[in-house]
C-alpha positions as CSV (number, residue, x, y, z in Angstrom):
1,Y,-10.5,35.0,-11.0
2,V,-14.3,35.2,-11.1
3,S,-16.2,34.6,-7.9
4,V,-19.7,33.1,-8.1
5,L,-22.1,32.8,-5.2
6,I,-24.9,30.2,-5.4
7,V,-27.5,30.5,-2.7
8,L,-29.5,27.3,-2.2
9,S,-31.5,28.6,0.8
10,K,-30.9,31.2,3.5
11,E,-28.9,28.8,5.6
12,H,-26.8,27.2,2.8
13,Q,-24.6,28.8,0.3
14,I,-21.8,27.5,-2.0
15,N,-18.9,29.7,-3.1
16,L,-17.3,28.7,-6.3
17,L,-13.9,30.1,-7.4
18,I,-13.5,29.8,-11.2
19,S,-10.0,30.4,-12.4
20,E,-9.2,31.4,-16.0
21,N,-5.5,30.5,-15.5
22,P,-5.3,27.6,-13.1
23,R,-2.1,27.5,-11.0
24,G,0.2,24.5,-10.9
25,C,1.3,22.7,-7.7
26,G,4.6,22.2,-5.9
27,P,5.8,18.8,-4.8
28,P,3.0,16.5,-3.5
29,P,2.7,16.1,0.3
30,E,4.9,13.4,1.9
31,I,3.2,10.6,3.7
32,T,4.5,8.5,6.6
33,N,5.6,4.9,5.6
34,G,5.0,5.6,1.9
35,S,6.3,7.6,-1.1
36,I,5.4,8.9,-4.6
37,A,5.5,5.8,-6.9
38,A,7.3,7.5,-9.8
39,G,9.4,9.9,-7.7
40,S,8.5,13.5,-6.9
41,L,9.0,16.6,-9.2
42,Q,9.4,20.2,-8.0
43,Q,6.5,21.5,-10.2
44,Y,3.3,20.0,-11.5
45,Q,0.7,21.5,-13.9
46,H,-3.0,21.9,-13.1
47,G,-4.7,18.6,-13.7
48,S,-1.5,16.5,-13.1
49,R,-2.0,13.3,-11.2
50,T,0.5,11.2,-9.3
51,E,0.3,7.9,-7.3
52,Y,1.5,6.9,-3.9
53,E,2.8,3.5,-2.7
54,C,3.4,2.2,0.8
55,D,6.5,0.6,2.3
56,T,6.6,-3.2,2.4
57,V,4.6,-4.0,5.6
58,F,2.0,-1.2,5.2
59,K,-1.4,-1.0,3.6
60,L,-2.6,2.0,1.6
61,V,-5.9,3.5,2.8
62,G,-7.7,6.0,0.6
63,S,-7.1,6.7,-3.1
64,K,-3.5,6.0,-4.3
65,E,-3.9,8.8,-6.8
66,I,-4.0,12.6,-6.0
67,E,-4.6,15.5,-8.4
68,C,-3.3,19.0,-8.6
69,V,-6.3,21.4,-8.8
70,D,-5.5,25.1,-9.2
71,G,-2.4,25.1,-6.9
72,Q,-3.7,22.6,-4.3
73,W,-3.3,18.8,-4.1
74,S,-6.3,16.6,-3.4
75,P,-5.9,14.8,0.0
76,P,-3.2,12.0,0.0
77,P,-3.8,8.5,1.2
78,S,-2.2,7.1,4.4
79,C,-0.2,3.9,5.0
80,I,-1.1,1.9,8.0
81,E,0.3,-1.3,9.4
82,D,-2.0,-4.1,8.4
83,K,-2.0,-6.8,11.0
84,T,-4.1,-9.3,9.1
85,P,-3.3,-12.9,10.3
86,C,-2.0,-15.6,7.9
87,G,-3.7,-18.9,7.3
88,S,-1.9,-22.2,7.9
89,P,1.3,-22.6,5.7
90,S,0.6,-26.4,5.4
91,S,-1.4,-25.7,2.2
92,I,1.8,-24.4,0.5
93,P,3.0,-27.2,-1.9
94,D,6.0,-29.3,-1.1
95,I,6.9,-27.8,2.3
96,V,7.0,-29.5,5.7
97,L,6.7,-27.5,8.9
98,H,9.3,-27.9,11.6
99,Q,6.9,-26.8,14.3
100,Q,3.3,-27.1,15.4
101,D,0.8,-26.1,12.8
102,Q,-2.1,-23.7,13.5
103,L,-5.2,-22.6,11.6
104,K,-4.1,-18.9,12.0
105,F,-0.8,-17.2,12.6
106,S,-0.6,-13.7,13.9
107,H,1.0,-10.8,12.0
108,G,4.8,-10.9,12.7
109,N,4.9,-14.6,13.6
110,E,7.7,-16.7,12.0
111,I,7.6,-20.3,11.0
112,L,10.4,-22.8,10.5
113,H,9.9,-25.1,7.5
114,G,11.8,-27.3,5.1
115,C,11.1,-29.1,1.8
116,K,9.4,-32.5,1.6
117,K,12.0,-33.6,-1.0
118,G,15.7,-33.1,-0.6
119,D,17.3,-31.5,2.4
120,A,17.6,-27.7,2.1
121,G,17.7,-27.4,5.9
122,S,15.4,-25.1,7.9
123,M,14.1,-21.9,6.4
124,R,12.3,-19.0,8.1
125,T,9.2,-17.3,6.7
126,K,7.3,-14.5,8.4
127,C,3.5,-13.6,8.4
128,L,3.3,-10.0,7.1
129,N,-0.1,-8.4,6.5
130,G,-1.8,-11.8,5.8
131,E,0.9,-13.1,3.5
132,W,3.9,-15.4,4.1
133,K,7.1,-13.5,3.2
134,P,9.3,-14.6,1.6
135,L,6.8,-17.2,0.2
136,P,8.1,-20.6,1.1
137,L,9.1,-22.3,-2.2
138,C,10.4,-25.8,-2.7
139,D,11.5,-26.5,-6.2
140,C,11.4,-30.2,-6.7
141,N,13.9,-29.9,-9.6
142,L,16.5,-28.5,-7.2
143,F,16.1,-31.4,-4.8
144,P,15.5,-34.6,-6.8
C-alpha cells in the first residue's frame, strides 16, 4: 500500500489509500426484508457488483447495487414498508365492487369484487404499496 496525504488547507486534509493489489470481499451484508437478487457467494473480486431486491410488500430505498472496493462493500440499500394508498378499483376493466367504492383505499385494505359478466363469485384483492394484489382480472372469454 502507498499512503498519500493531500492537504487542502490547515483545517482540511484527505487521506487516500492506494492499493496495488486490491483485496476481494466476503459475502455482501444482509438486509432486513430483502436479499441478494442473484444469491450470495462466499467471495467476490475487487470491482464486483451485486444487486438487492426487497420482499413483496417492501420498497427499496437507496441504490439496489453495491460494489466491492478493496475488501469493503459500499453501503447497502434498505427495504421499508411502503404504505402508499391505492386508487379506486372501479377503473379496473370488467369488475364490479361488492362494497362501497372510495377514491382512496389505505395500504392493507381488502376489497370484495366480482366480474361484470358471468358469475365467478366474490374475490378478494388487497391494497399493497399503492397496487391492488392480486390484480383483479375478469376474462370475458371465461365468462361468456
